[in-house]
LUMKEDO-304358 format. One record per residue (C-alpha): residue number from 0; residue in three letters; x, y, z. Coordinates in Angstrom, 1 decimal. Each point is the difference from the previous one (the first is absolute). Last residue first. Example, Ala and Ser with C-alpha at 12.3 -4.5 7.8 and 13.67 -1.06 7.14 Angstrom:
<semars>
1|SER|13.7|-1.1|7.1
0|ALA|-1.4|-3.4|0.7
</semars>
This chain:
<semars>
271|SER|190.3|59.4|172.6
270|ASN|3.3|1.4|-1.3
269|LEU|-2.3|1.4|-2.9
268|SER|-2.3|1.7|2.4
267|ALA|3.0|1.4|1.9
266|ALA|1.3|1.4|-2.9
265|PRO|-3.0|1.8|-1.1
264|THR|-0.2|1.6|3.6
263|PRO|-2.5|-0.9|2.1
262|PRO|-2.7|2.7|1.0
261|ALA|1.1|1.3|3.6
260|PRO|-2.2|-0.8|3.0
259|GLN|-2.9|2.2|1.1
258|GLU|0.7|2.1|3.2
257|GLN|-2.6|-0.4|3.0
256|TRP|-1.1|2.3|2.0
255|LEU|-2.0|-0.4|2.8
254|VAL|-3.2|2.0|1.0
253|ALA|-1.5|0.3|3.6
252|GLY|3.0|0.8|2.1
251|ARG|1.9|2.9|-2.2
250|TYR|-3.7|1.5|-0.2
249|ALA|-0.7|0.0|3.2
248|HIS|3.2|1.3|0.7
247|TRP|-0.4|3.2|-2.3
246|SER|-3.4|0.3|2.0
245|ALA|1.7|0.3|3.2
244|HIS|1.8|2.7|-1.4
243|GLY|-3.0|1.9|-0.3
242|LEU|-1.6|-1.5|2.7
241|LEU|2.2|1.4|2.1
240|PRO|0.2|3.6|-2.4
239|GLY|-3.5|0.2|1.2
238|VAL|0.1|-1.0|3.2
237|VAL|2.4|2.8|1.4
236|ILE|-1.1|3.7|-1.2
235|LEU|-3.6|-1.9|-0.3
234|GLY|-0.4|-0.4|4.2
233|LEU|-0.5|4.1|-0.7
232|ALA|-3.6|-0.9|-1.2
231|TRP|-1.2|2.6|2.1
230|PRO|-0.3|-2.5|3.1
229|LEU|-0.8|-2.8|-1.1
228|LEU|0.7|-0.5|-3.9
227|ALA|2.8|-2.2|1.1
226|LEU|-2.1|-2.7|1.8
225|MET|-2.2|0.1|-3.1
224|VAL|2.8|-0.6|-2.6
223|LEU|1.6|-2.8|2.4
222|LEU|-3.0|-1.4|0.2
221|THR|-0.6|-0.3|-4.1
220|ILE|3.5|-0.9|-0.6
219|LEU|-0.8|-2.7|2.5
218|ALA|-2.6|-1.4|-1.7
217|GLY|1.0|0.4|-3.6
216|TRP|3.3|-2.4|1.3
215|LEU|-2.5|-2.1|2.0
214|LEU|-2.4|-0.8|-3.2
213|LEU|3.8|0.0|-2.3
212|VAL|0.8|-3.0|2.3
211|GLY|-3.2|-2.1|-0.4
210|PRO|-0.6|0.7|-3.8
209|ASN|3.5|-1.2|-0.7
208|ALA|0.2|-1.0|-3.6
207|PHE|-3.3|1.8|-0.8
206|VAL|2.0|3.0|1.5
205|VAL|2.9|-0.5|-1.8
204|ARG|-1.7|-1.0|-3.5
203|LEU|-1.7|4.0|0.4
202|SER|3.0|1.4|0.0
201|HIS|1.8|-2.0|-2.7
200|ILE|-2.9|1.5|-1.8
199|ALA|0.2|3.2|1.2
198|ALA|3.7|-0.1|-1.4
197|THR|-0.6|-1.5|-3.0
196|ILE|-2.4|2.7|-1.2
195|ALA|2.0|2.9|1.2
194|ASP|2.9|-0.9|-1.9
193|THR|3.3|-1.7|2.2
192|ASP|2.9|2.3|0.8
191|ARG|1.2|-2.6|2.1
190|ASP|0.7|1.5|3.2
189|LEU|-1.8|3.0|-0.3
188|ILE|-3.3|-1.3|-1.8
187|MET|0.7|-2.8|2.2
186|PRO|-0.2|2.4|3.4
185|ILE|-3.5|1.7|-2.0
184|SER|-2.0|-3.9|-0.5
183|VAL|0.7|-1.2|3.5
182|VAL|-2.9|0.8|1.9
181|ALA|-1.7|2.0|-2.8
180|THR|-2.6|-1.9|-1.7
179|SER|-0.9|-2.1|3.1
178|PHE|-0.3|3.1|1.9
177|VAL|-2.5|2.1|-2.4
176|LEU|-1.8|-3.5|-0.6
175|ALA|-0.3|-0.7|3.9
174|ALA|-1.1|3.5|0.6
173|PHE|-2.6|-0.1|-3.2
172|VAL|-1.6|-3.1|2.1
171|GLY|0.3|1.3|3.1
170|GLY|-1.5|3.3|-0.7
169|VAL|-3.1|-1.7|-1.8
168|ALA|-0.5|-2.6|3.2
167|LEU|0.5|3.5|2.5
166|TYR|-2.9|1.7|-1.9
165|VAL|-2.0|-2.8|-0.2
164|ALA|0.1|-1.2|3.9
163|VAL|-0.1|3.6|0.9
162|PHE|-3.4|0.3|-2.2
161|GLU|-1.2|-2.6|2.3
160|TRP|1.0|1.3|3.3
159|ASN|-1.6|2.6|-0.7
158|GLU|-2.1|0.2|3.4
157|PRO|3.4|0.0|1.7
156|ASN|1.0|3.6|-0.8
155|PHE|3.8|0.0|-0.1
154|VAL|0.8|0.1|-3.9
153|ALA|-3.5|2.0|-1.0
152|ASN|1.1|2.4|2.7
151|ILE|3.5|0.4|-1.4
150|VAL|-1.2|0.2|-3.9
149|GLY|-2.6|2.6|0.8
148|THR|2.7|2.3|2.2
147|ASN|2.2|-0.3|-3.0
146|SER|-2.7|1.1|-2.3
145|PRO|-1.7|-2.7|-2.1
144|MET|-0.7|1.4|-3.7
143|GLY|-3.7|-0.6|-0.1
142|THR|-2.4|-0.7|2.7
141|ASN|-1.8|-3.3|-0.9
140|PHE|1.9|-2.7|1.9
139|PHE|0.0|-3.3|-0.8
138|VAL|0.5|-1.0|-3.6
137|ALA|1.5|3.6|-0.3
136|PHE|2.9|-0.3|2.2
135|VAL|0.7|-3.2|-1.4
134|VAL|0.2|1.3|-3.6
133|LEU|2.5|2.8|1.8
132|SER|2.4|-2.9|1.7
131|ALA|-0.1|-1.6|-3.8
130|ARG|0.9|3.0|-1.4
129|GLY|2.5|1.0|2.3
128|TRP|1.8|-4.0|-0.7
127|LEU|-0.5|1.0|-3.6
126|LEU|2.0|2.8|0.2
125|GLU|2.5|-1.6|2.1
124|LEU|0.4|-2.7|-2.7
123|VAL|0.6|2.4|-2.3
122|ILE|2.6|1.2|2.0
121|LEU|2.0|-3.2|0.8
120|VAL|-0.3|-0.8|-4.0
119|LEU|1.6|4.1|-0.7
118|VAL|2.7|-1.1|2.8
117|LEU|1.1|-3.2|-2.0
116|LEU|0.1|1.9|-3.3
115|GLY|1.8|2.7|1.3
114|MET|2.5|-1.9|2.3
113|SER|0.7|-2.7|-3.7
112|ARG|0.8|3.6|-2.2
111|ILE|1.7|1.8|3.1
110|HIS|2.3|-2.7|1.2
109|ALA|3.8|2.0|-1.0
108|ALA|-1.4|2.8|1.8
107|TRP|-1.5|-2.4|2.5
106|CYS|3.8|0.2|1.8
105|THR|-0.4|3.7|0.0
104|LEU|-0.5|1.4|3.9
103|SER|2.0|-3.3|1.4
102|THR|2.9|0.6|-2.6
101|LYS|0.1|3.7|1.7
100|PHE|0.1|-1.1|4.2
99|ASP|2.2|-2.8|-0.3
98|PRO|0.5|-3.7|0.5
97|GLN|3.4|-1.2|0.0
96|LEU|0.4|-3.3|-1.5
95|GLY|0.3|-3.2|1.2
94|ARG|-2.7|-1.9|-2.0
93|GLU|-2.5|-0.1|2.9
92|ARG|0.2|3.6|1.0
91|ARG|-0.2|0.9|-3.6
90|ARG|-3.4|-1.7|-0.1
89|SER|-1.0|1.4|3.5
88|VAL|0.7|3.9|-1.2
87|GLU|-1.8|-0.7|-3.6
86|TYR|-3.2|-1.5|2.1
85|LEU|-0.5|3.1|1.9
84|GLY|1.1|2.0|-3.1
83|MET|-3.2|-2.1|-1.9
82|ALA|-2.7|0.3|3.1
81|LEU|0.9|4.4|-1.2
80|PHE|-1.5|-1.0|-3.8
79|PRO|-2.6|-2.5|1.3
78|GLY|-1.2|3.1|2.1
77|LEU|-0.3|2.6|-2.5
76|LEU|-3.0|-1.6|-2.3
75|LEU|-1.7|-1.7|2.9
74|CYS|0.2|3.7|2.1
73|GLY|-1.5|1.5|-2.8
72|SER|-2.7|-2.6|-0.9
71|VAL|-1.0|0.9|4.2
70|LEU|-0.2|3.4|-0.9
69|SER|-2.7|-0.5|-2.4
68|LEU|-1.9|-2.2|2.6
67|THR|0.4|2.4|2.3
66|TYR|-1.8|2.7|-2.1
65|GLU|-3.3|-0.6|1.3
64|PRO|0.8|0.0|3.6
63|LYS|1.2|4.0|-0.6
62|ALA|1.0|1.2|3.9
61|ARG|0.2|-3.3|2.3
60|PHE|1.1|-2.4|-3.1
59|VAL|2.4|2.9|-1.4
58|ALA|1.4|0.6|3.4
57|ALA|0.7|-4.0|0.4
56|LEU|1.1|-0.4|-3.6
55|ALA|3.0|2.6|0.6
54|SER|0.9|-1.2|3.4
53|ALA|0.4|-3.8|-1.8
52|MET|2.2|1.8|-2.6
51|LEU|1.9|1.7|2.3
50|TRP|0.7|-3.1|1.8
49|PHE|1.0|-1.9|-2.9
48|CYS|2.3|3.0|-1.1
47|VAL|1.4|0.0|4.1
46|GLY|0.9|-3.0|-0.3
45|TYR|1.8|0.0|-3.5
44|PHE|2.6|2.2|1.4
43|LEU|0.1|-1.9|3.4
42|GLY|1.1|-2.9|-1.7
41|ILE|2.7|1.7|-2.0
40|SER|1.6|1.5|3.6
39|PRO|-0.4|-3.3|1.4
38|HIS|2.1|-1.8|-2.3
37|ALA|1.3|-3.3|2.3
36|LEU|-3.1|0.3|2.3
35|LEU|-2.5|-0.5|-2.8
34|ASP|1.6|-2.9|-1.7
33|ARG|-0.1|-1.7|3.1
32|TRP|-3.7|0.7|0.8
31|GLY|-0.4|-1.2|-3.6
30|ALA|1.8|-3.4|0.9
29|ALA|-2.1|-0.3|3.2
28|LEU|-2.9|0.6|-1.7
27|TRP|0.6|-2.7|-3.0
26|ARG|0.6|-2.5|2.9
25|PHE|-3.5|0.6|1.4
24|PRO|-1.5|-0.7|-3.1
23|ASP|2.2|-3.1|-0.5
22|CYS|-1.3|-1.6|3.6
21|PRO|-3.2|-1.0|-1.5
20|GLY|1.9|-2.2|-2.7
19|LEU|0.9|0.6|-3.7
18|ALA|0.1|-2.3|-2.9
17|VAL|2.1|1.5|-2.7
16|MET|-2.0|1.2|-3.1
15|LEU|2.5|-0.7|-3.0
14|ALA|1.0|2.8|-2.6
13|GLN|1.9|-0.9|-3.0
12|PRO|3.0|1.4|-1.3
11|GLY|0.8|0.3|-3.1
10|VAL|-1.3|-0.8|-3.6
9|PRO|-2.7|-2.8|0.1
8|PRO|0.0|-3.1|-2.5
7|PRO|-1.3|1.0|-3.8
6|PRO|-3.5|-1.1|-0.7
5|VAL|-0.2|-3.3|-1.6
4|TYR|-2.0|0.7|-3.1
3|PRO|-1.9|-3.6|-1.6
2|GLN|1.4|-1.4|-3.2
1|ASN|-1.1|1.1|-3.5
0|MET|-0.6|-3.2|-1.8
</semars>
């Protein structure tokens, strides 16, 4: 009689989800601030890049709002690679190595396949988000492609509270999905050279293991970004790299890697 198939034990380190507390997001921000102060010139470069992206989005939204979604897709393509440079600075500092500008710019090259697939997933989610937003507009308004003035008037008109509620609900679902997929997946790819699917699954596990703390972390990120946008998004020059460094510490605080014990040698098996 054939014996049932027994899969072999997993090989390599296993990711364990750490129980987090409400103070942890503030510790991540404090650690990110220390990384930023330790290498301000590197942070300044990435901060200016984030500011240029935000400025380009604002200019396109004012002039040609129908092309905003396309530019957002480009920012989603570029943003993770910029963030990975900041993760590399924090990673090297944690390991006692000296960070430098060149390694922060090229650290993604060894992980291009995983990063490319993850970015593709994020872009698909963003496109679905945009399509869902247009469907909400089509259901509540019969005005065709909304202009920037039309969007602002619709959102801030108290008579459109049903539209605002549905619009925020749909946007909240997609925002939560994008955040949950990316919250620790990119630093995990850098740290462990994990494939994109595994990294995204572990990122979702982190959120499900600590939903309250990760909700607080997402709220802090949103609040800081909103404050950084006033005036003229200049605050992103500091807040952008700060959140990049802090996101590395969020990954390190939320995921613990447990090495697998070495298999017993034949001699040890005989002696036992």
